[in-house]
C-alpha positions as CSV (number, residue, x, y, z in Angstrom):
1,X,38.9,-24.5,22.1
2,X,39.7,-21.7,19.7
3,X,41.3,-22.3,16.3
4,X,44.4,-20.3,17.5
5,X,44.8,-22.5,20.6
6,X,44.4,-25.6,18.4
7,X,47.1,-24.3,16.1
8,X,49.5,-23.5,19.0
9,X,49.0,-26.9,20.5
10,X,49.6,-28.6,17.1
11,X,52.7,-26.6,16.4
12,X,54.1,-27.4,19.9
13,X,53.7,-31.1,19.2
14,X,55.9,-30.6,16.1
15,X,58.6,-28.8,18.0
16,X,59.4,-31.9,20.1
17,X,62.1,-34.4,19.1
18,X,59.5,-37.2,18.9
19,X,57.2,-37.9,16.0
20,X,53.7,-36.6,16.0
21,X,51.0,-38.6,14.3
22,X,47.6,-37.2,13.5
23,X,44.7,-39.7,13.1
24,X,42.8,-39.4,9.9
25,X,41.0,-36.1,9.3
26,X,37.3,-36.8,9.9
27,X,35.6,-34.0,8.0
28,X,36.1,-31.1,5.7
29,X,36.9,-28.8,8.6
30,X,39.6,-31.0,10.0
31,X,41.0,-31.4,6.5
32,X,41.2,-27.6,6.1
33,X,42.9,-27.4,9.5
34,X,45.4,-30.1,8.5
35,X,46.2,-28.2,5.3
36,X,46.8,-24.9,7.2
37,X,48.9,-26.6,9.9
38,X,51.0,-28.5,7.4
39,X,52.1,-25.2,5.9
40,X,53.1,-23.9,9.3
41,X,55.4,-26.7,10.6
42,X,58.9,-27.5,9.5
43,X,58.6,-31.3,9.9
44,X,56.9,-33.8,7.7
45,X,53.3,-34.5,8.7
46,X,52.1,-38.1,9.0
47,X,48.4,-39.0,8.9
48,X,46.9,-42.3,9.9
49,X,44.2,-43.5,7.4
50,X,42.1,-46.6,7.2
51,X,40.0,-45.7,10.1
52,X,36.2,-45.1,10.0
53,X,35.2,-41.7,8.8
54,X,35.9,-39.6,5.7
55,X,38.1,-41.5,3.3
56,X,40.4,-38.9,1.8
57,X,42.5,-39.9,-1.2
58,X,46.3,-40.0,-1.3
59,X,46.2,-37.0,-3.7
60,X,44.0,-35.0,-1.3
61,X,46.3,-35.7,1.6
62,X,49.4,-34.9,-0.5
63,X,47.8,-31.7,-1.7
64,X,47.2,-30.7,2.0
65,X,50.9,-31.1,2.7
66,X,50.9,-34.5,4.2
67,X,54.2,-36.3,3.5
68,X,53.6,-39.7,5.0
69,X,50.4,-41.8,5.2
70,X,50.2,-44.7,7.6
71,X,47.5,-47.4,7.5
72,X,48.1,-48.9,10.9
73,X,46.4,-52.2,11.3
74,X,43.7,-51.4,8.8
75,X,44.9,-53.9,6.2
76,X,44.8,-56.7,8.7
77,X,41.3,-55.6,9.9
78,X,40.1,-55.5,6.3
79,X,41.4,-59.1,5.7
80,X,39.8,-60.3,8.9
81,X,36.5,-58.6,7.8
82,X,36.7,-60.5,4.6
83,X,37.3,-63.8,6.5
84,X,34.3,-63.1,8.7
85,X,32.0,-62.3,5.8
86,X,33.1,-65.5,4.0
87,X,32.5,-67.6,7.1
88,X,29.1,-66.0,7.6
89,X,28.1,-66.6,4.0
90,X,28.9,-70.3,4.3
91,X,27.2,-70.6,7.7
92,X,24.0,-68.7,6.7
93,X,23.6,-69.4,3.0
94,X,25.7,-72.5,2.4
95,X,27.3,-70.7,-0.6
96,X,30.9,-69.9,-1.5
97,X,30.6,-66.8,-3.7
98,X,33.3,-65.1,-1.5
99,X,35.8,-67.2,-3.5
100,X,35.3,-65.0,-6.6
101,X,37.4,-62.3,-5.0
102,X,40.0,-64.5,-3.5
103,X,43.6,-64.1,-4.6
104,X,44.6,-67.1,-6.7
105,X,47.1,-69.6,-5.2
106,X,49.5,-69.1,-8.1
107,X,49.7,-65.3,-7.3
108,X,50.4,-66.1,-3.7
109,X,53.2,-68.5,-4.8
110,X,54.7,-65.9,-7.1
111,X,54.7,-63.3,-4.3
112,X,56.5,-65.7,-2.0
113,X,59.1,-66.5,-4.6
114,X,59.9,-62.9,-5.6
115,X,63.3,-61.5,-4.9
116,X,63.0,-59.2,-1.9
117,X,64.5,-56.4,-3.9
118,X,61.8,-56.5,-6.6
119,X,58.7,-54.3,-6.4
120,X,55.9,-56.1,-4.6
121,X,52.3,-56.0,-5.9
């Protein structure tokens, strides 16, 4: 598919009344394409990050013109990954070093007690 055709298809997606979400850019070429396309559309561009592939920073995405970054279920998958690594450590090594990176119970308690109008950690 030619660059021009990609651009026209991308622009057409933004002319609809529904939201268009672009999965995370996977390489420098797609990041350049995203940058040029963000300049051409009149709606905010949302990018889903937290997927495998190139990990662009918030500043890089913002500089490209992205106005909203979603993480989808990546935080939950990261937490489940940590759980699996901890269980595997205990099973295979009989050690508990995973606990050094665990959030303290006191911090969890404070988070649960915070007023919902306060900034969360």
